[in-house]
C-alpha positions in Angstrom: -107.9 -2.3 -86.5 -107.7 1.1 -88.2 -111.0 0.4 -89.9 -112.7 -0.5 -86.7 -111.2 2.4 -84.8 -112.5 4.7 -87.5 -116.0 3.2 -87.4 -116.1 3.7 -83.6 -115.1 7.3 -84.0 -117.2 8.2 -87.0 -120.4 6.5 -85.8 -120.4 8.2 -82.4 -121.9 5.2 -80.7 -122.5 5.4 -77.0 -123.2 1.7 -76.4 -121.5 -1.4 -78.0 -123.3 -4.8 -78.0 -120.7 -7.5 -78.5 -119.7 -11.0 -77.5 -117.0 -11.9 -75.0 -114.8 -13.8 -77.6 -114.7 -10.6 -79.7 -113.8 -8.2 -77.0 -110.1 -8.6 -77.1 -110.0 -8.0 -80.9 -111.9 -4.8 -80.8 -110.2 -1.4 -80.3 -112.9 -0.2 -77.9 -112.5 3.4 -77.0 -111.9 4.3 -73.4 -115.2 5.2 -71.7 -117.5 3.5 -74.2 -120.1 1.4 -72.5 -120.2 -2.2 -73.8 -122.4 -5.2 -73.1 -121.3 -8.8 -73.7 -124.5 -10.4 -74.9 -123.2 -13.9 -74.0 -121.8 -12.9 -70.6 -124.2 -10.3 -69.2 -126.5 -11.3 -66.4 -129.7 -9.7 -67.5 -131.9 -11.0 -64.7 -131.3 -7.9 -62.6 -132.7 -5.6 -65.3 -136.4 -4.6 -65.6 -138.4 -6.5 -68.2 -140.6 -3.4 -68.9 -140.4 -1.8 -72.3 -138.1 1.2 -72.1 -139.6 4.6 -72.7 -137.5 5.6 -75.7 -138.4 8.7 -77.7 -137.6 7.7 -81.3 -138.8 9.8 -84.2 -139.4 8.6 -87.8 -136.3 10.5 -89.1 -134.0 9.1 -86.5 -131.4 6.7 -87.8 -132.4 3.0 -87.6 -128.9 1.8 -88.6 -125.6 2.7 -90.3 -123.8 0.2 -92.6 -120.2 0.9 -93.5 -118.9 0.5 -97.1 -115.9 -1.7 -97.7 -113.7 1.4 -98.0 -112.0 0.1 -101.1 -111.5 3.7 -102.3 -110.2 5.0 -99.0 -111.9 5.2 -95.7 -115.2 3.4 -95.2 -118.3 5.5 -95.5 -121.3 5.1 -93.3 -124.6 4.7 -95.1 -127.5 5.5 -92.8 -131.2 4.8 -93.1 -134.0 6.3 -91.0 -136.8 4.4 -89.3 -139.2 6.1 -91.7 -137.3 4.9 -94.8 -136.9 1.4 -93.5 -140.6 1.0 -92.6 -141.5 2.5 -96.0 -139.4 -0.1 -97.8 -140.8 -3.0 -95.7 -144.4 -2.0 -96.2 -143.7 -1.6 -100.0 -142.3 -5.1 -100.1 -145.2 -6.5 -98.1 -147.7 -4.8 -100.4 -145.9 -6.0 -103.5 -145.0 -9.6 -102.4 -147.3 -10.4 -99.5 -145.7 -12.6 -96.9 -147.9 -14.3 -94.4 -147.6 -16.8 -91.5 -147.1 -19.7 -93.8 -143.9 -18.2 -95.3 -140.3 -18.9 -94.2 -137.6 -16.3 -95.2 -134.0 -17.4 -95.3 -131.6 -14.8 -93.8 -128.3 -15.5 -95.5 -126.9 -12.1 -96.4 -124.0 -10.9 -94.2 -125.3 -8.2 -92.0 -122.8 -5.6 -93.4 -125.0 -5.5 -96.6 -128.4 -3.7 -96.7 -130.3 -6.7 -98.0 -129.8 -8.3 -94.6 -132.0 -5.6 -93.1 -135.2 -6.7 -94.9 -134.2 -10.3 -94.5 -134.3 -9.8 -90.7 -137.3 -7.5 -90.3 -139.8 -8.3 -93.1 -140.7 -11.8 -91.8 -140.8 -10.5 -88.2 -143.3 -7.7 -89.0 -145.6 -10.0 -90.9 -145.7 -13.1 -88.8 -143.6 -15.2 -91.2 -140.8 -17.4 -90.0 -137.2 -16.2 -90.0 -134.6 -18.9 -90.7 -131.0 -17.8 -90.1 -128.6 -19.7 -92.3 -125.2 -20.9 -91.2 -122.4 -18.4 -91.8 -121.1 -18.7 -95.3 -124.2 -20.6 -96.5 -124.7 -18.0 -99.2 -121.7 -19.3 -101.0 -122.5 -23.1 -100.7 -125.2 -24.3 -103.2 -125.4 -27.8 -101.5 -125.9 -26.2 -98.0 -128.5 -23.8 -99.5 -130.5 -26.7 -101.1 -130.4 -28.6 -97.8 -131.5 -25.5 -95.8 -134.3 -24.6 -98.2 -135.7 -28.2 -98.1 -135.2 -28.7 -94.4 -137.0 -25.5 -93.4 -139.5 -25.1 -96.3 -138.0 -21.8 -97.3 -140.4 -19.8 -99.5 -138.5 -16.5 -99.9 -134.8 -15.7 -100.3 -132.5 -13.2 -102.0 -129.6 -13.7 -104.3 -127.2 -11.3 -106.1 -127.2 -12.6 -109.7 -123.7 -14.0 -109.5 -124.7 -16.1 -106.5 -128.0 -17.2 -108.2 -125.8 -18.3 -111.1 -123.7 -20.5 -108.8 -126.9 -21.8 -107.1 -128.4 -22.8 -110.5 -125.4 -25.0 -111.3 -126.5 -27.4 -108.5 -128.2 -30.5 -109.8 -130.8 -30.6 -107.0 -132.2 -27.1 -107.5 -135.5 -28.5 -108.8 -136.0 -30.2 -105.4 -136.6 -26.7 -103.8 -140.3 -26.9 -104.4 -141.1 -24.7 -101.4 -139.6 -21.6 -103.1 -142.3 -19.0 -104.0 -140.2 -15.8 -104.2 -136.6 -15.4 -105.4 -135.5 -11.8 -105.0 -132.5 -10.6 -107.1 -130.7 -7.3 -106.8 -127.2 -5.8 -106.6 -126.0 -6.6 -110.1 -127.5 -6.8 -113.6 -129.6 -10.0 -114.0 -128.8 -11.7 -117.3 -131.9 -12.7 -119.3 -130.6 -16.3 -119.7 -130.2 -16.7 -116.0 -133.7 -15.4 -115.4 -135.1 -17.9 -118.0 -133.1 -20.7 -116.4 -134.3 -19.9 -112.9 -138.0 -19.8 -113.9 -137.6 -23.0 -115.9 -136.0 -24.9 -113.0 -138.2 -23.4 -110.3 -141.6 -23.1 -112.0 -143.5 -22.5 -108.7 -141.3 -19.5 -107.9 -141.6 -15.8 -108.9 -138.4 -14.0 -109.8 -138.3 -10.4 -108.6 
């Protein structure tokens, strides 16, 4: 509760988007406007695009650190920086409408941002994994094969766990395995490319 209260205060938000089952657990400050996305009747609202004046250097999002060394710190990113990152990824790795990207990173981590937006800006398909799927190699194999996933991200320790699964070779749709967040051991890279010969490792 203290962490959440701090994040409400520090972020200075003026609108909270939530779900009704979470409302009772949140220390929502008095006077803060909130919308329950599963309970709001949106039919009475206009369907016209709102005229919002957003500049490239305005914040696109703030993600809070775990706060393991004290209070959590908000790490912000501007629209300009986010678009720059997404266009760089597109130029480097070239998604198209035939691709399916697996969104499996918890949204409190920055990788989740490109997992959400990169496929949407390129016409690729976004597949949202079940919560906790990033820790379950069998569920990942099943999801990859069911949806023809071509692109996904791992931190190296999770890639190592995935590589222990006997059916990794069945994931023939994979074209791009993106790795970041930790040092990638050379042996793990070799094993990945050997077992997934159609995939690039980035």
